[in-house]
C-alpha positions as CSV (number, residue, x, y, z in Angstrom):
1,D,35.7,10.7,-10.9
2,A,38.0,8.0,-12.3
3,G,35.7,5.9,-13.7
4,Q,33.6,5.5,-10.9
5,S,30.0,6.3,-12.2
6,Q,28.6,4.3,-8.7
7,L,30.7,6.1,-6.1
8,G,28.1,8.4,-3.5
9,P,24.2,8.0,-2.8
10,R,21.6,7.4,-5.5
11,Q,18.3,7.0,-4.8
12,C,15.8,4.9,-6.1
13,G,13.7,6.1,-8.9
14,S,11.2,2.5,-7.9
15,C,11.1,2.5,-4.0
16,G,12.6,5.5,-3.0
17,M,15.7,4.2,-0.8
18,L,18.5,6.3,-0.7
19,F,21.6,4.0,-1.2
20,A,25.4,3.4,-2.2
21,P,25.4,1.6,-4.8
22,G,29.4,1.2,-4.5
23,I,28.9,-0.7,-1.0
24,P,27.9,-4.1,-1.4
25,E,26.0,-3.9,2.2
26,D,23.7,-1.2,1.0
27,R,22.8,-2.9,-2.4
28,I,22.3,-5.9,-0.6
29,Q,20.0,-3.5,2.2
30,H,18.8,-2.0,-1.1
31,L,17.1,-4.9,-3.0
32,R,15.6,-6.6,0.2
33,H,14.1,-3.1,0.7
34,H,12.7,-3.1,-2.8
35,Q,11.6,-6.9,-2.9
36,Q,9.6,-6.2,0.5
37,L,8.0,-3.0,-1.2
38,R,7.0,-5.0,-4.2
39,D,6.0,-7.4,-2.0
40,A,3.5,-5.7,0.0
41,L,2.7,-4.1,-3.1
42,R,1.4,-6.9,-4.9
43,L,-2.6,-8.5,-5.2
44,P,-3.0,-11.5,-6.4
45,G,-6.9,-11.3,-6.3
46,W,-9.6,-13.2,-4.8
47,K,-11.9,-15.6,-4.9
48,D,-15.1,-12.8,-4.6
49,E,-13.1,-10.0,-5.2
50,R,-15.3,-6.9,-6.5
51,V,-14.7,-5.0,-9.5
52,V,-16.2,-1.8,-9.7
53,A,-14.4,-1.2,-13.0
54,E,-12.2,-2.2,-15.4
55,F,-10.0,0.0,-17.6
56,W,-7.0,-1.1,-20.0
57,D,-4.2,-0.8,-17.9
58,G,-6.0,-2.2,-14.7
59,K,-9.1,-2.3,-12.2
60,I,-10.6,-0.6,-9.3
61,V,-11.1,-3.2,-6.4
62,L,-13.9,-2.2,-3.5
63,V,-13.2,-3.5,-0.6
64,L,-16.2,-3.4,2.3
65,P,-16.0,-3.7,6.0
66,E,-18.0,-6.6,6.0
67,D,-15.4,-8.7,3.4
68,P,-13.4,-11.4,4.8
69,K,-10.8,-10.8,7.1
70,H,-7.3,-12.1,4.7
71,V,-9.0,-9.2,2.4
72,R,-9.2,-6.7,4.8
73,R,-6.4,-7.4,6.4
74,K,-4.3,-7.0,2.9
75,A,-6.0,-3.4,2.5
76,E,-5.1,-2.7,6.2
77,Q,-1.6,-3.5,5.0
78,L,-1.7,-1.1,2.4
79,L,-3.0,2.0,4.1
80,E,0.0,1.1,6.9
81,L,2.4,1.0,3.6
82,V,0.8,4.4,2.5
83,D,0.6,5.7,5.4
84,S,4.5,5.6,6.1
85,Q,5.0,6.9,2.7
86,L,3.0,10.1,3.7
87,G,5.2,10.2,7.2
88,L,2.0,9.8,9.0
89,Q,3.0,9.0,12.4
90,A,0.1,6.8,13.9
91,P,-1.1,4.9,11.2
92,H,-4.8,3.5,12.3
93,S,-6.9,0.4,11.5
94,Q,-10.3,1.3,9.3
95,W,-11.8,-1.6,10.9
96,D,-9.9,-2.2,14.5
97,S,-12.5,-2.7,17.2
98,R,-10.5,-1.3,19.5
99,N,-11.2,2.2,18.3
100,S,-13.4,4.5,20.1
101,R,-16.9,2.7,20.1
102,Q,-19.4,5.0,18.5
103,N,-17.5,6.9,15.9
104,S,-15.4,3.8,14.6
105,Q,-18.8,2.2,14.3
106,N,-20.2,4.4,12.3
107,S,-17.0,5.2,10.4
108,R,-16.3,1.1,9.8
109,R,-19.7,1.1,8.6
110,N,-19.4,3.8,6.0
111,S,-16.0,3.3,4.8
112,R,-14.9,2.0,1.5
113,I,-11.0,1.4,0.4
114,Y,-10.2,1.4,-3.2
115,L,-7.4,0.2,-4.4
116,F,-6.1,0.2,-8.3
117,V,-4.2,-2.6,-9.5
118,D,-2.3,-3.0,-12.6
119,P,-3.1,-6.0,-15.1
120,G,0.9,-7.3,-13.2
121,K,-1.2,-7.5,-10.1
122,S,0.5,-4.9,-8.2
123,V,-1.5,-2.1,-6.1
124,L,-0.7,1.4,-8.1
125,G,-3.5,3.6,-6.0
126,V,-5.4,3.4,-2.8
127,L,-8.5,5.7,-2.1
128,V,-10.2,5.5,1.1
129,A,-13.9,6.8,1.4
130,E,-15.5,8.2,4.5
131,A,-19.2,9.3,5.0
132,I,-18.7,12.7,6.7
133,T,-21.9,13.9,8.6
134,Q,-21.0,17.3,9.5
């Protein structure tokens, strides 16, 4: 390789993006993508956040349908990010009133979103819990 350790594509171990470190445009694109992902996973905290458990390495925050709009919006953004990372085609709004009326009203009323947040205020885990009737 003639001392060119940055030749060929690499996958970032943190954000998962495949890029060629030896190409300046690729490096810049990776840095932008990496920063957008870090910003999306950042949770600075809310005035009345509902902490359901605390651990030495983080805390679990609960988001409910009746929480303020900015709290629900952040939870939705996190769900969209998770859905896209999992390859889901049609991310849905957990509390969107445009969904089918009967099913969404029941599921919205009973759904909960749990976020695991580390001490650095990054979301490391997302769990959606919904009541099942059958």
